[in-house]
N, C-alpha and C positions, 0 to 999 in steps of 0.2 A: 611592753617596751623594755622593761627591766630585764626580761629573759633574753631579748635580742641583744642588748648591750653586753650581757654576760657571755653570749655566744661569740660575739665579735672579739671581746677581750680574750676569751679562751683560744680562739684561732690565732690571734696575734701573738699570744704567749707561746703557743706551740711553734710558730715560725721562728721566733726569737731564740728559743732554747734548743732547736734542732741543729745537728751538725750540718755543714754546708752541703754534704752529699745526700741529705735526707729530704724531707718534705719542703725544705726551703726552695726547691726547684719547682714547686707546684703551688697553685691556689687550691683551696679545699674548704669543705665545711664538715662539721661534726653533727651527728644525729643519733641519739640514743647510744652514745659511747662508741660510734663507728665513724670512720673517715671516708668521705667521698671526694675523689680528686676531680676538680672542675676545669683546670687548665694547666698547661706546662709553661714555666717561666725560665727554664734553664737555658744553657748555652748550646745545647745540641750534643751530638755524638751518641754513644750507647747509653740508654737510660735504663736504670734498674729501679723499679718502684719498690720501696720498702714495704714489708708486710705489716709492720706496726711501728709506732713510736710513742714514747711516754705512756705506754699501756693502752693506747688506742689502736685497734686494728684498722688497716686500710681494706675496705670491703667492696668498693665500687669505683668505676671510672665513668664519669658522667658523659652524657651526649656531647659530641664535638670537643671533648677535652683536649685532644691533640690535633684536631682537624687543621689541615694545611700548615703543619709545622714542618718546614722543609729541612730543618737542621738535624733532626734525629736520624740515626743510622740503624738503630736496633732498640728493642725493648724487651725486658723481662717483666712479666706480670706475676706477682707472687700468689701463693696458694691461698692467701687470706681473701683475695678478691673473688667475689661470687658473680658479679655482673659487669659486663662491658657494654656501655650504652651505644645507642645508634650513632653513626658517623664518628665514633670515638677517634679513629685514626684515619679518617677519610683524607685522601689527597696528601699523603706524606710520601712524596716520590723518592726520597732518599732512604726510606726505611727498607733495609735489606733482610732483617731477621726479626722474628717475633716469637717469643716463647710464652705461651698462655698457660698459667698455673693450673695445678690439679684441683683447685677449689672452685674454679669458674664453672658456673652452671649454664649461663646463657651468654651468647654473643649477639648484640643487637644488629638490626638491619644496617647495611652499608658500612659496617665497622672498619673494614680495611679496603673499602672501595677506592680504586685509583691509586693504590700504593704500587706504582709502576716498577719500582726497584726491588720489590719483595721476592727473594729467592728461596727463603727457608721459613717455614712456619711449623711450630710444634703445638698441637692442640691438646690441652690437658685431658686427663682421663675421667674428669667429672662433667665435662661439657655435655649437656643434654640437648640444647637447642642452638642451632646456628641459623641466624635470620636471613632474610631476603638480601641478595646481592652483596653478601659479606665480603667476598673476594672478587667482586666484579672488576674487570679490567686490570687485574694484577698480572700483566702480560709477561712478566719475567719469571713467574712461579713455575718451576719444572715438575714438581710432584707435591702430593699432599696425602696424609694418612688420616682417615676418619676413625676415631677410637670407638670402643665397644659401647661407651656411654651415650652416644648420640642417638636420639630418638626422633628428632625433628630437623629436617633441612629445608630452608626456605626456597623461594623461587630464585632461579638463575644465580645460585651461589657461586658458580665458577664460570659464568658467562664472560666471554672475551678474554679468557686466560689462554692466549694463543701459544704460549710456550709449554703449557701443561701436557706432559707426556704420559703421566700415570696418576690415577686416583686409586689409592689403596684403602681397603676397609678391613678393620679388625675382624678376624674370623669369629670372634665372640659376639659381634654386633647382631642383635636379633632382627633388625629391620632392614639394614642396607647391606649391599654386597657390591663387589667390583667384579665384573665379568669382562675379561679382555681389557681391563683398565677402565671400562665404562661403568658409571655409577647408576645403580638400580635401587629403587624403593620397592622392596619385596612386598611390603604390606599393601601398597596401592597398585602393585604390578605396573610400576611407572618408571620409564627411563628418564633420569634426571639430567645427566651430563655425559658428554663425550669429551675426552681431553682435547684441548685446542691443538695440540701437537699431533693428534691422530692423523695418520696418512693411509690411504688405501680404501678397501671396501669393508663394509661391516654388515653383518646379519643380525637384526634385532631378535633376541630370544623369543621363542613362541609362547611364553607365558606373559608377555608384556601386553597391557591393554591400552596404554597411552604413552606418547612421547611428549615430554614436558616442554614448557616454554624455554627457548634458548638452548635446548639440549645439545644440539650439534653446532652451536654458534662458532663460526670461524674454524670448524674442523676441515681438514684437507681431504675430505671424502671424494673418492672417485666413483663410488657406487654404494647403494644401500638396498638391502632386501628387508621389506616390511612384511611381517606375517599376518595372517588373517585374524589373529587375536587382537590386533590394534584397532581401536575404535576412534581415537582422537589424536590429533597432531597439534601441538601447542603453538602459540605465537612465536615467531622468529625461530622456529625449531631448527631450521637448516640455514639460518641467516648467514650470508657471506661464505657459503661453501662453494668457493669459486671453481673447484675442479669437478663438481658434480655434473655429469653430462646428460643424464636422463633420470626419470623417477617413475616407478610404477606404484600406484596406490591400490591396495586390495579392496574388495567390495565390503569389507567390514568397517571401513572408516566412514563415520557419519558426520564428523566435524573437524575442520581445519582452522587454525588460528591465522590471524592477519599477518602478512609478510612472512609466512612460513618458509618461503623460498626466496625471500628478498636478497638481492645481491649475489645470487648464484649465476655468475656471468657466463658460465659454460652450459647452462641449462636452457634447452630450446624445445624439449618435448616432455610432456607429462602424460602418462597413460593411466586411466582410471578403469578399474575392473567392474565397478558397481554404479549405483545411483549417485547423483551429484551430491557430495558432502556439503553441509552448511558451512559457512565461514563465520565463526563466532555467533552462530545462531541465526544468520540470515542467508538468503539464497546466494550462491556463489556468483550467479550472473550479475548480481548487484554490487559485488565487491571488486575493487580495483587494486587490492594490496597483495594478494597471495604471491603473485609473480611481479612484484613492484619493479618498474623500470627495466624489465626484461622483455625480449622478443621471442615468441615461441607459439606452440600450438598445444591445446589440450585435446587428447584423443579419448573418446568414450565408446563403450561397447553398444552397438545398436540394440534397442529394446530396453536399455536401462533408463531410469527416469530422472527428471529434474534438470535436464540439460537445456541451456539456451544457446544463443549465438556466441556467447562468451562465458568465460569462467575465470574469476580472479584476475581480470584484465587481458586474458589471452583469448583469441578466437578458438572455437571448438570445431572438431571434425570427427566423423565416425571412425572407430577403430575396428576393422574387420579381422576376425580371428582366423588362424590357419585351418581350423576345422569347426564344424557346427557345434554349438553348445547349448545346454539348457541353463537358462538364467535362474538363479536361486532366490530371486526376489522380484517384486513388482508384478503388475498386471494380473492379480488374482492368483498368485502361486499357491498350489495346494488344493485341497478338497473344497469345492464351492457348489452348492445346489445339486448334489448328487453327481457331480463331475469332478475329474481331477484336471487342473489347469496348470499350464506353465508357458513361458515364452521361449521360443527358439531364436537364437541369434547366429547370424553368419554374414554372408555377403548378399548384396542387393540382387534380387531376381534369380537367385539360385534355388535349387530344390533340395530338400532333405527328406530322408526316410526316418520315421519314428518307429521304433521297435519296442515291444513289451515282453516281459518275462515274469514268471512266478518263482523262479529258482536261480536266476542270474547265470544259468548255463544254456538253456534253450531259449532262443529269441525268435519272435514272430513279428513280421511287419504289420503295423497298425494303420499307417497312413503315409502318404507322400505329400509334402506341403511345399508350396512356393513361398519364398521369403521376399515379398514386395517390400522395398525399403530396408531390407536386411533383417527383418524379423517376421515371426509368425506366432500368433496366440493359439496354442494347441489346447484342445479340450477332449477328454476321454469320458463319455457317458457310461461306458461299460466297466469301469474300474471296480464298481461295487459287486461285480459277478465273481471276483477273485478274493481269496483270503488275504493276499498281498500281491502287489504288482510293481515291477521295476520298469524304468524307461531309459532308453538311450537314443541318440540321434546319430545319423551317419549320412555321408553323401550317397547318391543313388548308385 
């Protein structure tokens, strides 16, 4: 109790002896000779947080310290501060400018969430971690630069930043990069964010294996090309992309997040090249969120697997290709019991010719198959007679 009384007396003494523009604008506590700001008590306007006073450095901004303070218009955080707590500046709609000092190592989750008036932010060159949803719904923010020091970006950092036209990354950053202004985690081969102000078509780089949660949230996409390297599409990945007219999902995708295309009001067709992806680990036929509140049709290639009467709340229909093709998965693809098997897909009740070759120059007809229901399971028992054998299919 004696120690607590001394702490209170010390804090009170600091408030009484500080100049009016110093820590008298804040409540705070001291711990091991360092000051943590706990709340703002000033009159508003531009706030400059002092780096130290009476020999005590200001090292942290506590969770919710400035939360819902409508009166502040800007803030400078000194180099002495090493940590910005969660929700620290949450819902400060008048905050237009924020300068984060070069000593800050981490910015907590939701730190600037719903700062709707934020138009300029400078991130210090010592920041290593930017938490989840830090700039969520900062919908006036036009650009942001990620310094070389950042090694961790949380989920949906820039989701609902619909004025964001450019995300720039320091050329010295070893993990993140900006490609056409789109933010990519190179370590995880993951697309993190597309600027909300992005307009037009976009081709995902072919080294990307996943599209993150909220990655294209409120982007003005009119078209998207997803390469065969992508295996996962996150929750709300294309949420509210109201100009997106159709989508083609490659056969590499095995999992799609809930509401991945929610609110895409121009989207009425989705074309799937491969087996039905799971939706957050469950069958897509059981999910009603992928195309939430939209009307349309999911088209799938005959012979691919896992499809029911619906997928993600949309009815399904077969997608017949312009030419016969060999499916690269399902139905025993590859060598099985001294036979080589694959599934042929095309149109219902059409015929196809299967040809084989040992050198890819000279081709010989092996069989002519009818595609009842649009598919045929082909099996070649003679493939073991050749050092190698290639296959192709064509119309008769």
